[in-house]
C-alpha positions in Angstrom: -3.7 23.4 128.6 -2.1 25.7 127.4 -0.3 28.8 129.6 0.8 30.9 126.2 -0.5 34.7 127.4 -2.7 35.7 124.9 -1.7 39.2 124.7 2.4 38.5 125.1 3.8 40.6 122.9 1.1 43.5 122.5 1.0 46.8 124.0 -2.1 46.1 125.8 -4.1 48.5 128.5 -5.1 47.2 131.9 -8.5 48.4 131.0 -8.2 46.5 127.1 -7.0 43.1 128.8 -10.0 43.7 132.1 -12.5 43.9 129.4 -10.9 40.3 127.8 -11.0 38.7 131.1 -15.1 40.0 131.4 -15.8 38.7 128.1 -14.7 35.1 129.3 -16.3 35.7 132.4 -19.7 36.3 130.6 -18.5 33.8 127.7 -17.9 30.7 129.3 -20.0 28.5 131.6 -18.2 26.1 134.3 -15.4 27.7 136.5 -13.2 27.4 139.7 -12.2 30.4 141.5 -8.3 29.6 143.3 -5.8 31.2 144.5 -2.2 30.8 146.3 -1.5 28.8 149.3 -1.8 30.2 153.5 -4.4 33.3 151.8 -3.9 36.3 153.3 -6.9 39.2 153.5 -6.9 39.8 149.8 -6.4 36.6 148.6 -9.7 35.6 150.2 -11.4 39.0 149.8 -11.2 38.7 146.0 -11.6 35.0 145.8 -14.8 35.3 147.2 -15.7 37.9 145.3 -15.1 36.4 141.8 -17.2 34.0 143.2 -20.4 36.3 144.2 -19.1 37.7 140.8 -19.9 34.3 138.8 -22.8 33.5 140.9 -24.6 36.7 139.8 -23.7 35.8 136.0 -25.3 32.5 136.4 -22.4 30.6 136.4 -21.5 26.8 137.9 -18.6 27.5 139.9 -16.7 25.9 143.1 -13.9 27.4 145.2 -11.2 25.4 145.3 -9.2 25.5 148.6 -6.5 22.8 150.1 -7.6 21.3 152.9 -4.4 21.9 154.8 -5.2 26.3 154.8 -8.4 25.9 156.9 -9.9 26.5 159.3 -8.3 29.9 158.4 -7.6 32.7 160.8 -9.9 33.5 163.2 -10.1 37.1 162.0 -11.1 35.9 158.5 -14.0 34.1 160.0 -16.6 36.7 158.3 -15.9 34.7 155.0 -18.7 32.7 153.9 -16.9 29.8 151.9 -19.8 28.3 149.3 -19.3 25.8 147.2 -15.9 24.7 148.4 -14.0 21.9 147.1 -10.6 19.7 148.6 -9.5 17.9 145.7 -9.8 18.4 141.9 -12.6 18.1 140.2 -13.2 15.3 137.6 -14.6 17.9 134.9 -11.5 20.4 135.5 -10.5 20.1 131.6 -14.1 21.5 131.0 -13.9 24.4 133.5 -11.8 28.2 133.4 -9.6 28.2 136.3 -9.4 32.0 137.3 -6.2 32.1 140.0 -6.2 35.0 142.1 -3.4 37.1 143.8 -1.0 34.2 143.1 1.9 35.7 142.0 3.5 32.0 140.9 2.1 28.5 140.4 4.5 26.8 142.4 2.0 29.0 144.9 -0.6 26.5 144.7 -0.1 24.3 141.4 -2.4 21.7 141.3 -5.2 22.7 139.4 -3.2 23.8 136.9 -1.2 20.9 136.5 -4.2 19.3 136.0 -5.2 21.3 133.2 -8.3 23.3 132.6 -9.4 24.6 130.0 -8.8 28.0 130.0 -6.6 29.6 132.8 -7.1 33.7 133.6 -4.5 35.3 136.1 -5.2 37.8 138.1 -2.7 40.0 140.6 -1.2 42.6 141.2 2.4 41.2 142.3 5.2 43.3 140.2 7.0 39.6 139.9 4.3 37.6 138.6 5.4 34.8 136.1 2.3 35.7 134.0 1.2 31.6 134.2 -2.0 32.1 132.6 -3.2 32.2 129.5 -5.1 35.3 129.9 -3.3 37.9 132.2 -5.3 40.9 134.5 -1.5 41.8 135.9 -1.8 45.3 137.6 1.5 46.4 139.6 0.1 49.4 140.4 -2.8 48.5 141.9 -3.5 48.5 145.8 -4.7 45.3 145.4 -6.1 42.2 143.8 -9.4 42.8 145.2 -9.3 46.8 143.6 -9.1 44.6 140.2 -11.8 42.7 141.0 -14.2 45.5 142.3 -13.1 46.4 138.8 -14.8 44.0 137.2 -17.5 44.8 139.0 -17.6 48.2 138.0 -17.5 47.4 134.6 -20.1 44.5 134.2 -22.0 47.4 136.2 -23.0 45.1 139.2 -22.8 46.8 142.5 -21.7 44.2 145.1 -24.2 43.3 147.7 -23.1 43.6 151.2 -21.4 40.4 151.9 -19.2 40.8 148.9 -18.3 44.6 149.3 -17.1 43.3 152.9 -14.6 40.7 151.4 -13.5 43.1 148.4 -13.4 45.7 151.7 -11.3 43.4 154.1 -9.1 42.7 150.8 -8.1 46.4 150.6 -7.4 47.8 154.3 -5.5 44.0 155.1 -2.9 44.3 151.6 -3.1 48.6 151.9 -2.0 48.1 155.7 -5.2 49.8 156.7 -4.3 52.8 153.6 -0.6 52.6 154.7 1.5 50.8 152.8 3.3 52.7 149.6 0.2 51.1 147.1 -2.5 53.1 148.5 -3.0 55.4 146.0 -5.8 57.6 145.5 -7.9 54.2 143.2 -7.7 52.8 146.9 -9.5 56.1 148.5 -12.3 55.6 146.0 -12.8 52.1 145.8 -13.0 52.3 149.8 -15.9 54.9 149.4 -17.9 53.0 147.2 -18.3 50.2 148.9 -19.0 52.2 152.0 -21.7 53.5 150.0 -22.4 49.6 149.1 -23.2 48.8 152.9 -19.5 47.8 154.3 -19.9 48.9 158.5 -16.4 50.0 158.4 -16.1 49.8 162.5 -17.4 46.1 162.4 -15.1 45.2 160.0 -12.0 46.9 161.7 -12.5 45.1 165.2 -12.8 42.1 163.3 -9.7 42.3 162.0 -7.8 44.3 163.9 -9.1 43.2 167.8 -11.2 40.7 169.8 -7.8 39.4 169.6 -7.3 35.8 171.4 -5.0 35.3 174.3 -3.1 32.7 172.8 -2.4 35.7 169.9 -0.3 37.8 172.4 0.9 35.0 173.9 2.4 34.2 171.2 3.4 38.1 170.3 5.2 38.3 173.8 7.3 35.1 172.7 8.3 36.8 169.5 9.5 40.0 170.8 11.3 38.2 174.0 13.8 36.7 171.2 14.0 39.7 168.8 17.7 39.5 167.4 19.0 42.9 165.4 22.2 42.5 163.1 24.5 44.9 161.1 23.3 48.0 163.2 20.1 47.2 163.3 19.5 46.6 159.1 18.0 43.3 159.8 15.1 42.9 162.8 14.6 38.9 163.1 12.6 37.2 166.1 11.8 33.2 165.6 8.8 31.1 166.6 9.8 27.2 167.8 7.3 24.9 168.1 7.9 25.1 171.8 6.8 28.9 171.2 3.8 27.4 169.2 2.7 25.3 172.3 3.5 27.2 175.4 1.3 29.6 173.9 -1.3 27.6 173.2 -1.4 29.7 170.1 -2.2 28.2 166.2 0.3 28.7 163.0 -2.4 31.7 162.2 -2.1 33.6 164.9 1.5 34.4 164.4 -0.5 36.7 161.5 0.8 40.3 162.2 4.1 39.8 164.5 6.3 41.1 161.8 4.6 44.7 161.3 5.4 44.9 165.0 9.3 43.5 164.2 9.8 46.4 160.9 8.2 49.2 163.6 12.1 49.1 165.3 13.8 52.4 164.6 16.8 52.3 162.2 15.5 48.1 160.6 16.1 48.2 156.9 14.4 44.6 156.8 12.1 42.7 159.3 11.7 39.1 159.6 9.7 36.8 161.1 10.5 33.3 161.4 8.1 30.5 162.7 8.8 26.6 162.6 5.8 25.0 161.0 4.1 22.0 163.2 2.1 21.0 160.8 2.3 17.4 160.3 3.8 16.8 157.2 5.9 20.0 157.1 8.2 19.4 160.2 11.4 20.6 160.0 10.4 23.4 158.3 9.7 27.2 158.9 8.0 29.9 157.1 10.1 33.3 156.5 7.8 36.4 156.2 10.1 39.7 155.4 8.8 43.3 155.5 10.9 46.3 153.8 10.8 50.0 155.4 11.8 51.1 151.8 13.0 50.7 148.5 16.1 50.0 149.4 15.7 46.8 149.6 13.9 44.8 147.6 12.2 41.6 150.3 10.4 39.5 146.7 13.4 39.3 145.3 15.0 37.3 148.6 11.7 35.4 148.6 12.6 34.5 145.2 15.3 33.0 145.8 14.3 30.7 148.1 11.2 29.9 146.1 8.6 32.3 147.3 7.8 35.3 146.3 5.5 38.3 146.7 5.7 42.3 147.1 8.7 44.9 147.4 8.4 45.5 150.8 6.1 42.6 151.7 7.3 39.1 150.6 7.3 35.5 152.2 9.2 31.8 151.4 9.2 28.3 153.5 12.4 26.8 154.2 14.2 23.9 155.2 17.4 26.2 156.4 18.5 26.0 159.7 18.0 29.1 161.6 21.8 30.2 161.8 21.6 28.8 158.2 18.9 31.6 157.3 19.9 34.4 159.2 23.4 34.1 157.2 21.8 34.3 153.9 19.3 36.7 155.1 21.9 39.3 156.4 23.8 38.4 152.8 20.9 39.3 150.1 20.1 42.2 152.1 23.8 43.4 152.4 24.2 43.1 148.7 21.3 45.1 148.0 22.7 47.7 150.0 25.7 47.4 148.4 27.8 45.8 151.2 30.2 42.7 150.1 29.7 41.0 153.4 27.3 41.8 156.3 28.7 44.8 158.4 29.5 42.6 162.0 
């Protein structure tokens, strides 16, 4: 399969590329839809919505997700994952692969390395590596779900309530409940349209942000009790060990959202949550979640240096570095972007 971008070297507008995406979705008959590892609300919402769209067009479509990404975090249990597969299908060479919300193919390479017939890359990460045969990447979109919603509009299809809910979850989570800088007029127009389509906002909100398991609260307490600050508060960091997860009787998914508490601390430029991974095949690794307060520091640049990626203000990566080595790396990267030659002490 060639990864040559059909629109490379052209001045094609997002609308023109979207129309080509629609043409491929209508023309091709067999698909696999996929997203990045450890999928978040936008990844899952976009994935479910694209699967539903292809089903409504009468296509043969399967949804790929690695077994290690299941079960989903409790707040995402509202998603119905139909036609779910965990292994690359034998007929992958005859299927079009649609990747959603995946800025870097290294975050989910197995399908691509196996060679699909055609690869459609739909995403809004500004550092997307344009790995598709057809790349519909719009960096100023609020979320990938917004791009999928616009494809529904292009086709003149009103999403049924379960799909509208999936798109709304993608929107509300990736805009930080409409508070992040990516939130523009289009995001609110999309929200209004999805509410008109039947989304019950209070129900979705409660599912995402309330009805919290006690284990998640216990894990948050342990993280907040381990907060460290560096360089006059520029970096606010907390670490969670395997022992913390065990004592809180919590899973990895229960760490979701903790980094946003760190982000809210006064004088912070970058918030970091470091959590030891407890999967048997990833012992010795840690997952690092980064949040920036403003554009003074691009945390996606920091994440890319460790093989990860994301947005300017929200990114992450996995690492085998010891915590002290990791902290030294983060301090140096942050201070370099702020124009300091060395950490402040």
